[in-house]
TORKOL-4160 file (C-alpha; in steps of 0.2 Angstrom, whole numbers, padded with zeros to 4 digits, m for minus):
191
<pt num="1" X="m0032" Y="0004" Z="0041"/>
<pt num="2" X="m0015" Y="0000" Z="0050"/>
<pt num="3" X="m0006" Y="m0002" Z="0033"/>
<pt num="4" X="m0013" Y="0014" Z="0027"/>
<pt num="5" X="m0007" Y="0023" Z="0043"/>
<pt num="6" X="0010" Y="0016" Z="0041"/>
<pt num="7" X="0011" Y="0022" Z="0022"/>
<pt num="8" X="0006" Y="0039" Z="0028"/>
<pt num="9" X="0018" Y="0040" Z="0042"/>
<pt num="10" X="0033" Y="0034" Z="0030"/>
<pt num="11" X="0028" Y="0046" Z="0016"/>
<pt num="12" X="0023" Y="0061" Z="0025"/>
<pt num="13" X="0032" Y="0061" Z="0042"/>
<pt num="14" X="0047" Y="0049" Z="0043"/>
<pt num="15" X="0054" Y="0055" Z="0027"/>
<pt num="16" X="0057" Y="0072" Z="0035"/>
<pt num="17" X="0070" Y="0064" Z="0046"/>
<pt num="18" X="0082" Y="0056" Z="0034"/>
<pt num="19" X="0095" Y="0052" Z="0048"/>
<pt num="20" X="0082" Y="0042" Z="0058"/>
<pt num="21" X="0084" Y="0023" Z="0057"/>
<pt num="22" X="0066" Y="0018" Z="0062"/>
<pt num="23" X="0057" Y="0004" Z="0053"/>
<pt num="24" X="0038" Y="0002" Z="0052"/>
<pt num="25" X="0034" Y="m0016" Z="0047"/>
<pt num="26" X="0017" Y="m0019" Z="0038"/>
<pt num="27" X="0005" Y="m0030" Z="0046"/>
<pt num="28" X="0008" Y="m0044" Z="0033"/>
<pt num="29" X="0027" Y="m0043" Z="0036"/>
<pt num="30" X="0024" Y="m0044" Z="0055"/>
<pt num="31" X="0012" Y="m0059" Z="0052"/>
<pt num="32" X="0024" Y="m0068" Z="0041"/>
<pt num="33" X="0038" Y="m0065" Z="0054"/>
<pt num="34" X="0027" Y="m0073" Z="0067"/>
<pt num="35" X="0022" Y="m0088" Z="0057"/>
<pt num="36" X="0039" Y="m0093" Z="0050"/>
<pt num="37" X="0048" Y="m0106" Z="0059"/>
<pt num="38" X="0065" Y="m0099" Z="0056"/>
<pt num="39" X="0065" Y="m0080" Z="0054"/>
<pt num="40" X="0082" Y="m0080" Z="0047"/>
<pt num="41" X="0075" Y="m0087" Z="0031"/>
<pt num="42" X="0065" Y="m0070" Z="0029"/>
<pt num="43" X="0081" Y="m0059" Z="0029"/>
<pt num="44" X="0079" Y="m0055" Z="0010"/>
<pt num="45" X="0061" Y="m0051" Z="0011"/>
<pt num="46" X="0062" Y="m0039" Z="0026"/>
<pt num="47" X="0071" Y="m0022" Z="0028"/>
<pt num="48" X="0090" Y="m0023" Z="0033"/>
<pt num="49" X="0090" Y="m0020" Z="0051"/>
<pt num="50" X="0109" Y="m0017" Z="0053"/>
<pt num="51" X="0107" Y="0002" Z="0057"/>
<pt num="52" X="0089" Y="0001" Z="0064"/>
<pt num="53" X="0086" Y="0009" Z="0081"/>
<pt num="54" X="0067" Y="0005" Z="0082"/>
<pt num="55" X="0055" Y="m0006" Z="0074"/>
<pt num="56" X="0036" Y="m0005" Z="0075"/>
<pt num="57" X="0026" Y="m0021" Z="0072"/>
<pt num="58" X="0007" Y="m0022" Z="0072"/>
<pt num="59" X="0003" Y="m0038" Z="0081"/>
<pt num="60" X="m0013" Y="m0048" Z="0076"/>
<pt num="61" X="m0020" Y="m0064" Z="0085"/>
<pt num="62" X="m0023" Y="m0073" Z="0068"/>
<pt num="63" X="m0015" Y="m0091" Z="0068"/>
<pt num="64" X="m0022" Y="m0098" Z="0052"/>
<pt num="65" X="m0010" Y="m0093" Z="0037"/>
<pt num="66" X="m0023" Y="m0099" Z="0024"/>
<pt num="67" X="m0035" Y="m0086" Z="0030"/>
<pt num="68" X="m0031" Y="m0068" Z="0023"/>
<pt num="69" X="m0035" Y="m0054" Z="0036"/>
<pt num="70" X="m0039" Y="m0067" Z="0049"/>
<pt num="71" X="m0039" Y="m0063" Z="0068"/>
<pt num="72" X="m0049" Y="m0052" Z="0079"/>
<pt num="73" X="m0037" Y="m0041" Z="0089"/>
<pt num="74" X="m0023" Y="m0029" Z="0085"/>
<pt num="75" X="m0009" Y="m0023" Z="0097"/>
<pt num="76" X="0007" Y="m0014" Z="0095"/>
<pt num="77" X="0025" Y="m0020" Z="0098"/>
<pt num="78" X="0039" Y="m0007" Z="0098"/>
<pt num="79" X="0056" Y="m0014" Z="0098"/>
<pt num="80" X="0070" Y="m0002" Z="0104"/>
<pt num="81" X="0085" Y="m0011" Z="0096"/>
<pt num="82" X="0097" Y="0001" Z="0104"/>
<pt num="83" X="0090" Y="m0003" Z="0121"/>
<pt num="84" X="0087" Y="m0021" Z="0118"/>
<pt num="85" X="0068" Y="m0020" Z="0124"/>
<pt num="86" X="0052" Y="m0024" Z="0116"/>
<pt num="87" X="0037" Y="m0014" Z="0122"/>
<pt num="88" X="0020" Y="m0021" Z="0120"/>
<pt num="89" X="0005" Y="m0010" Z="0119"/>
<pt num="90" X="m0012" Y="m0019" Z="0121"/>
<pt num="91" X="m0028" Y="m0010" Z="0122"/>
<pt num="92" X="m0037" Y="m0026" Z="0128"/>
<pt num="93" X="m0023" Y="m0032" Z="0140"/>
<pt num="94" X="m0019" Y="m0046" Z="0140"/>
<pt num="95" X="m0027" Y="m0052" Z="0124"/>
<pt num="96" X="m0011" Y="m0052" Z="0112"/>
<pt num="97" X="0002" Y="m0056" Z="0126"/>
<pt num="98" X="0007" Y="m0073" Z="0118"/>
<pt num="99" X="0007" Y="m0066" Z="0101"/>
<pt num="100" X="0018" Y="m0051" Z="0106"/>
<pt num="101" X="0030" Y="m0063" Z="0115"/>
<pt num="102" X="0032" Y="m0074" Z="0100"/>
<pt num="103" X="0035" Y="m0059" Z="0089"/>
<pt num="104" X="0048" Y="m0053" Z="0101"/>
<pt num="105" X="0057" Y="m0070" Z="0101"/>
<pt num="106" X="0057" Y="m0070" Z="0082"/>
<pt num="107" X="0063" Y="m0052" Z="0080"/>
<pt num="108" X="0076" Y="m0056" Z="0093"/>
<pt num="109" X="0082" Y="m0071" Z="0082"/>
<pt num="110" X="0082" Y="m0060" Z="0067"/>
<pt num="111" X="0092" Y="m0047" Z="0075"/>
<pt num="112" X="0104" Y="m0059" Z="0083"/>
<pt num="113" X="0103" Y="m0052" Z="0100"/>
<pt num="114" X="0092" Y="m0054" Z="0115"/>
<pt num="115" X="0077" Y="m0043" Z="0119"/>
<pt num="116" X="0068" Y="m0040" Z="0135"/>
<pt num="117" X="0049" Y="m0041" Z="0133"/>
<pt num="118" X="0039" Y="m0028" Z="0143"/>
<pt num="119" X="0020" Y="m0029" Z="0142"/>
<pt num="120" X="0015" Y="m0011" Z="0147"/>
<pt num="121" X="0001" Y="m0013" Z="0159"/>
<pt num="122" X="m0003" Y="0005" Z="0158"/>
<pt num="123" X="m0008" Y="0005" Z="0140"/>
<pt num="124" X="m0024" Y="0015" Z="0136"/>
<pt num="125" X="m0038" Y="0002" Z="0136"/>
<pt num="126" X="m0052" Y="0003" Z="0123"/>
<pt num="127" X="m0070" Y="0003" Z="0129"/>
<pt num="128" X="m0077" Y="m0009" Z="0115"/>
<pt num="129" X="m0072" Y="m0023" Z="0105"/>
<pt num="130" X="m0069" Y="m0014" Z="0088"/>
<pt num="131" X="m0056" Y="0000" Z="0092"/>
<pt num="132" X="m0040" Y="m0010" Z="0093"/>
<pt num="133" X="m0034" Y="m0005" Z="0075"/>
<pt num="134" X="m0038" Y="0013" Z="0079"/>
<pt num="135" X="m0028" Y="0012" Z="0095"/>
<pt num="136" X="m0013" Y="0004" Z="0086"/>
<pt num="137" X="m0013" Y="0018" Z="0073"/>
<pt num="138" X="m0015" Y="0032" Z="0086"/>
<pt num="139" X="m0002" Y="0025" Z="0098"/>
<pt num="140" X="0010" Y="0021" Z="0083"/>
<pt num="141" X="0009" Y="0039" Z="0078"/>
<pt num="142" X="0011" Y="0046" Z="0095"/>
<pt num="143" X="0026" Y="0036" Z="0099"/>
<pt num="144" X="0034" Y="0039" Z="0083"/>
<pt num="145" X="0031" Y="0058" Z="0082"/>
<pt num="146" X="0030" Y="0064" Z="0100"/>
<pt num="147" X="0042" Y="0052" Z="0108"/>
<pt num="148" X="0056" Y="0046" Z="0096"/>
<pt num="149" X="0057" Y="0059" Z="0082"/>
<pt num="150" X="0055" Y="0074" Z="0094"/>
<pt num="151" X="0068" Y="0068" Z="0107"/>
<pt num="152" X="0085" Y="0074" Z="0110"/>
<pt num="153" X="0098" Y="0061" Z="0105"/>
<pt num="154" X="0106" Y="0062" Z="0122"/>
<pt num="155" X="0090" Y="0060" Z="0133"/>
<pt num="156" X="0081" Y="0044" Z="0138"/>
<pt num="157" X="0063" Y="0043" Z="0131"/>
<pt num="158" X="0048" Y="0036" Z="0141"/>
<pt num="159" X="0039" Y="0023" Z="0131"/>
<pt num="160" X="0025" Y="0022" Z="0143"/>
<pt num="161" X="0008" Y="0027" Z="0137"/>
<pt num="162" X="0001" Y="0028" Z="0154"/>
<pt num="163" X="m0011" Y="0043" Z="0156"/>
<pt num="164" X="m0013" Y="0045" Z="0137"/>
<pt num="165" X="m0031" Y="0048" Z="0132"/>
<pt num="166" X="m0035" Y="0039" Z="0116"/>
<pt num="167" X="m0049" Y="0047" Z="0106"/>
<pt num="168" X="m0054" Y="0033" Z="0094"/>
<pt num="169" X="m0068" Y="0043" Z="0085"/>
<pt num="170" X="m0055" Y="0057" Z="0082"/>
<pt num="171" X="m0043" Y="0044" Z="0076"/>
<pt num="172" X="m0056" Y="0038" Z="0064"/>
<pt num="173" X="m0059" Y="0055" Z="0057"/>
<pt num="174" X="m0040" Y="0058" Z="0055"/>
<pt num="175" X="m0039" Y="0042" Z="0045"/>
<pt num="176" X="m0053" Y="0048" Z="0034"/>
<pt num="177" X="m0044" Y="0064" Z="0031"/>
<pt num="178" X="m0028" Y="0054" Z="0026"/>
<pt num="179" X="m0038" Y="0044" Z="0014"/>
<pt num="180" X="m0046" Y="0059" Z="0006"/>
<pt num="181" X="m0029" Y="0067" Z="0004"/>
<pt num="182" X="m0022" Y="0051" Z="m0005"/>
<pt num="183" X="m0038" Y="0051" Z="m0015"/>
<pt num="184" X="m0035" Y="0069" Z="m0021"/>
<pt num="185" X="m0017" Y="0066" Z="m0024"/>
<pt num="186" X="m0022" Y="0051" Z="m0035"/>
<pt num="187" X="m0034" Y="0062" Z="m0045"/>
<pt num="188" X="m0022" Y="0076" Z="m0047"/>
<pt num="189" X="m0009" Y="0063" Z="m0054"/>
<pt num="190" X="m0021" Y="0056" Z="m0066"/>
<pt num="191" X="m0027" Y="0073" Z="m0073"/>
């Protein structure tokens, strides 16, 4: 679901802002980054971050590289390269704290610059044990579209999600609409 949301945001939203330098890393790439002892060995496999201003990384608590789609919890790490800060949004705080810290260290090595880690305690919290992926998708979309892409270049943007109400059921319905849109597009191309 998270990978689908990233594809949708890139193809339908981010492409409308060609001067933006925002990278949305796929879950598999974020996991690979976290599991690789020397992240510099991944430079060829990852996007070129030279001009990048922000990087979104879905964080998973999986530790076993031999189990595909392992882990039980997702959170979101948003790295503001221009500010040198990594913001962590966890809907089951502090479940993925260590994983987000590890990802911050790895991306810092890759970027060749220090990053300050901020675990945002005011992140909206899920009410069950199954909505973490939906929360990541909703928060990623909100932060990308309502904060980063809609901001004036000269103003500071609050990265806090404090007070934001997350409608997990509405998020699921929106994802189903996206899937239906992709399905119809595929049928149209095949006919």
